C-alpha positions in Angstrom: 15.2 14.3 -3.1 18.6 16.0 -2.7 20.1 13.0 -0.9 18.7 10.6 -3.5 20.2 12.7 -6.3 23.6 12.8 -4.7 23.6 9.1 -4.0 22.4 8.1 -7.5 25.2 10.2 -9.0 27.8 8.7 -6.6 26.6 5.1 -7.1 26.0 5.4 -10.9 22.7 3.6 -10.5 19.1 4.2 -11.2 18.0 1.6 -8.6 16.8 2.7 -5.2 14.5 1.7 -2.4 11.6 3.5 -0.6 11.0 1.4 2.5 8.3 1.6 5.2 9.7 1.1 8.7 7.0 0.1 11.1 5.7 -3.4 10.5 8.1 -3.9 7.6 11.6 -3.5 9.2 10.7 -3.4 12.8 7.8 -3.9 15.1 8.1 -2.2 18.4 11.5 -3.2 20.0 11.8 -6.2 17.7 13.6 -6.1 14.3 11.8 -8.3 11.8 13.9 -11.4 10.8 16.3 -11.0 7.8 16.1 -7.2 7.8 19.7 -6.8 9.0 20.9 -9.4 6.5 19.0 -7.7 3.7 20.7 -4.3 4.3 24.1 -6.0 4.7 23.8 -7.2 1.1 23.4 -3.6 -0.2 26.2 -2.1 1.9 29.9 -2.1 1.6 30.8 -3.9 4.7 31.5 -0.7 6.6 27.8 0.2 7.0 27.6 2.5 4.0 24.7 1.7 1.7 25.6 1.1 -1.9 22.1 1.9 -3.2 20.0 4.9 -2.4 17.4 4.1 0.3 14.8 6.4 1.9 12.8 5.3 4.9 9.2 6.2 5.6 7.2 6.1 8.9 3.9 7.4 10.0 5.4 8.1 13.4 6.4 11.6 14.4 7.4 11.5 18.1 11.1 12.0 17.3 13.1 14.1 14.8 14.5 12.7 11.5 18.0 12.7 13.0 16.9 10.8 16.1 15.1 8.2 14.0 18.1 7.8 11.7 20.4 7.2 14.7 18.0 4.6 16.1 17.7 2.7 12.7 21.5 2.9 12.2 22.0 1.1 15.4 19.3 -1.5 14.9 20.1 -2.3 11.2 23.9 -1.9 11.4 24.1 0.7 8.7 25.0 4.4 8.6 21.9 6.7 8.0 21.3 10.4 8.2 18.2 12.4 8.9 17.7 13.3 5.3 17.0 9.7 4.5 14.0 9.6 6.9 10.5 10.9 6.0 8.3 11.1 9.1 4.6 11.5 8.8 4.9 15.3 9.4 8.1 15.9 7.4 6.1 17.3 4.4 4.9 20.1 6.7 8.3 21.8 6.1 6.9 22.7 2.7 3.8 24.4 4.1 5.6 27.8 4.3 2.3 29.8 4.1 1.4 28.2 7.5 4.7 28.8 9.2 4.0 32.4 10.4 0.4 31.6 11.6 -0.8 30.6 15.1 -1.4 26.8 14.6 -2.7 24.3 17.1 -0.7 21.0 17.1 -2.7 18.1 18.4 -0.7 15.1 19.6 1.5 13.8 22.4 5.1 14.1 23.5 6.9 16.7 25.6 8.9 17.6 22.4 5.8 18.3 20.3 6.3 22.1 20.6 10.0 21.8 19.5 9.1 19.4 16.7 6.7 22.0 15.3 9.4 24.7 15.4 11.8 22.3 13.7 9.3 22.0 10.9 9.3 25.8 10.5 6.3 26.8 12.5 7.0 29.9 14.5 3.9 30.1 16.6 2.8 26.5 17.5 0.2 26.0 20.2 -0.2 22.7 22.1 -2.7 21.3 24.5 -0.3 22.1 27.4 -0.6 25.8 26.5 -4.4 25.6 26.5 -4.5 23.7 29.8 -2.3 26.5 31.3 -4.2 29.4 30.0 -7.8 28.2 29.7 -8.1 25.4 32.3 -11.9 25.4 32.3 -12.2 24.2 28.7 -11.4 20.6 29.9 -13.8 19.7 32.8 -14.7 16.1 32.0 -13.3 15.3 35.5 -16.0 16.2 38.0 -13.3 16.8 40.7 -11.6 19.3 38.4 -14.8 21.0 37.5 -15.7 21.6 41.2 -12.2 22.8 42.0 -12.3 25.4 39.2 -15.7 26.9 40.2 -16.0 29.0 37.0 -17.1 27.9 33.6 -16.2 31.1 31.8 -13.3 32.2 29.7 -10.6 34.2 31.4 -10.9 38.0 31.2 -7.7 38.1 29.1 -7.5 35.6 26.3 -4.0 34.2 25.4 -2.2 36.0 22.7 -2.1 33.0 20.4 -5.8 33.4 19.7 -7.4 33.3 17.2 -6.0 29.9 16.0 -5.6 30.0 12.2 -5.1 26.4 11.5 -5.0 22.9 13.0 -2.4 20.1 12.6 -3.1 16.7 13.9 0.5 15.6 14.3 0.2 12.3 15.9 -2.0 10.3 18.3 -3.0 12.3 21.5 -3.0 10.5 24.8 -5.7 12.7 26.4 -8.3 12.3 23.7 -11.1 14.0 25.6 -9.2 17.3 25.9 -8.0 17.3 22.3 -11.4 16.4 20.9 -13.1 19.1 23.0 -10.6 21.8 22.0 -10.7 20.8 18.4 -14.5 21.1 18.4 -14.3 24.5 20.1 -11.9 25.7 17.4 -14.0 24.4 14.5 -17.3 25.7 15.9 -15.9 29.2 16.5 -13.5 29.6 13.6 -10.5 29.5 16.0 -11.6 32.4 18.2 -13.3 30.5 21.0 -16.0 33.2 20.8 -19.4 32.9 19.2 -20.1 30.0 16.9 -19.4 30.8 13.2 -22.4 31.3 10.9 -23.5 28.5 8.7 -21.7 28.6 5.4 -18.6 30.3 6.8 -15.2 29.0 5.7 -14.0 26.1 7.9 -10.8 26.4 9.9 -8.2 24.5 7.8 -7.1 21.1 9.2 -4.1 19.0 8.3 -4.3 15.4 9.5 -0.7 14.0 9.2 -1.7 10.5 10.3 -5.3 9.5 9.7 -4.9 5.9 11.0 -7.7 4.8 13.2 -6.4 1.2 13.8 -2.7 0.2 13.9 -0.6 -2.9 14.8 1.7 -3.0 17.8 3.5 -5.9 19.5 0.1 -6.8 21.0 -1.8 -9.6 19.3 -4.9 -7.5 18.7 -5.4 -4.3 16.7 -4.9 -1.0 18.6 -7.0 2.1 18.3 -5.1 5.3 17.4 -7.2 8.5 17.1 
């Protein structure tokens, strides 16, 4: 909003664009035909846009700045992170969640850092759970035999109880995520006894509810 207001004042115009990225401007590594030419027509020849443009995507594997840098290179224009709205960017406004212990479901080695960039001070990811409570995920028979015990550790990790859930993007290891999400919902985030019927549900935010999506592959792909 601040970027848009500054650009509108600078350009003396009330015209602007709110543009989806995936499937509209690009698809995977390919830039959709005429996209570069379209943005050339609303730039000054030096890569500076002459109209206010904000870009939307339901991806969240990278930061706004990283996405802006990628698009700048692919489209031949100069963009900054405040022109990018990722699927989880609105979480910056959930300040009442930022001090809580929140489980972030998703993929990517930077998921933990992304959560902190959004303002969350105590994010928990599936990697933390695998490290501290390995027995929760025993769909593998080999792993189940190797662990021997099906009980919780004597000392539970300090991030319990979990106070909220954020489904940030599509998990790779669906089985582990679904199992832990069910554990949290059934126990109110404590991993102890199941909550009583009628008890308040642990709050859940699903940033990207897509079940089916389009990639470069010719058939629809399942997400989560």
